[in-house]
N, C-alpha and C positions, 0 to 999 in steps of 0.2 A: 490439373495435368499440364505438361509442358506445352502442349499445343495451345491451350487457352492463355498461358502466360505469353507465348510468342504473339498471339493475336492481340493481346492487350498492349504489348510493347509497340507493335506496329500502329495501333490506334493512338497511343500516346504521342509517338513521333509524328504521325500524320496530322493529328489535331494541333500540334505545335507549329505547323507550317505558316499559319496566319500570323502567329506571334513573331516568327522569324522575319516575315515581310515587314511587320510593324517596327521591329527592332532595327532593321536595316536602314530605316529612315532617320534614326536617332543618332547614328554614328557613321564615321567614315572608316572605321576599323573593320578588318575582315573577321576578327574573332569577336563574336557577339556575346560571349559568356553564356550564362544560364538564361534561357529565354522562357522556360516553363518549369513548373514543379507540380508533380502529381503524386500524391501520397508521399512515399519516401524516395521517389525517383525524380531526377532532374534531367532536363534536356539542354545540352550545350551545343552551340552551333558556330560554324565557320563558314563564311560566305565568300566565295571566290570572286575575282574581278569579272568572270564570265557568268556570274549568278548561279554557280553550282553550289548546292548546300551540302556541307558535311555535318551530320548530326550525330551526337553521342548521347545515348541514354545511360545514365549512371546513378549510383546511389550516393554520390557525394565524393568528389575527388578534389585535389588541390587545383586551383585555377592555373597555376604555373604548369603542372604536369599535363593538363588538358590542352593548354595553349601550345605547348611544345609538341604534343601529339599531333594536333591539327596542322601545325606548321610543317612538320615532317611529312605528313600525309599529303599536304598540298604540294610539297616539292616532288613527291613521287607522282602525283597526279599531273603536274606540269610536264614532267619527263615523259609520262605515258601519252599525254595529249600531243606531244611533238612527234610521236611515232606516225609515219604516213599511213599506217594500216589501221589506226584508231580513228573512228568517226565520232566527232563531237556529239555529246548528249545521247550516247548509246550505252547499253549495259557494258560494264568492264568485265571481260571474261578471262583476262590474263592471270594465269596461276602465279607467275612471278610477282605481279602487283599484289595479289592477295597475300602471298608469303611475306612480302616486305611490309605490308600494312600490319599484319599480325605481329611481326617482329617489333615494329614501332610501338604497338599496343602493349606488348610485354614489357618493353623498356620503360614506358612512361605511366602505364596504368596498372602494371603488375598483374 
C-alpha cells in the first residue's frame, strides 16, 4: 500500500541522518551528494550553513540536476528565512514556498 511505502521512505531518510552528519565532516561543500543507498533508492543531501538538511530520496538522477535543484531550493530557503515572520527551525507552511519548490523539482528532476 502507499501508506507502507511512505513509512518506508521516512525510515530510509531518517536512518540516513547519521550518515549525513558523518559526511559533513569529510567536506566543506554544502552539497554532500549521495550519502546512502537502500535497495534501488538513494539519499542525496544538501547541508546549509545553518545546519539545515535538505534531503532527496530518489531512484538515481544526474548529480548535476540534483545539485542545481538543491541550490535553487537553498536560494528559496534563504529568501524565506529573511522574512521577519518566519521563525528559524520551524515548519515551513508557506504555500508560495511549496509552489516554488515544486516548480524547481519539475525543472530539474522531471
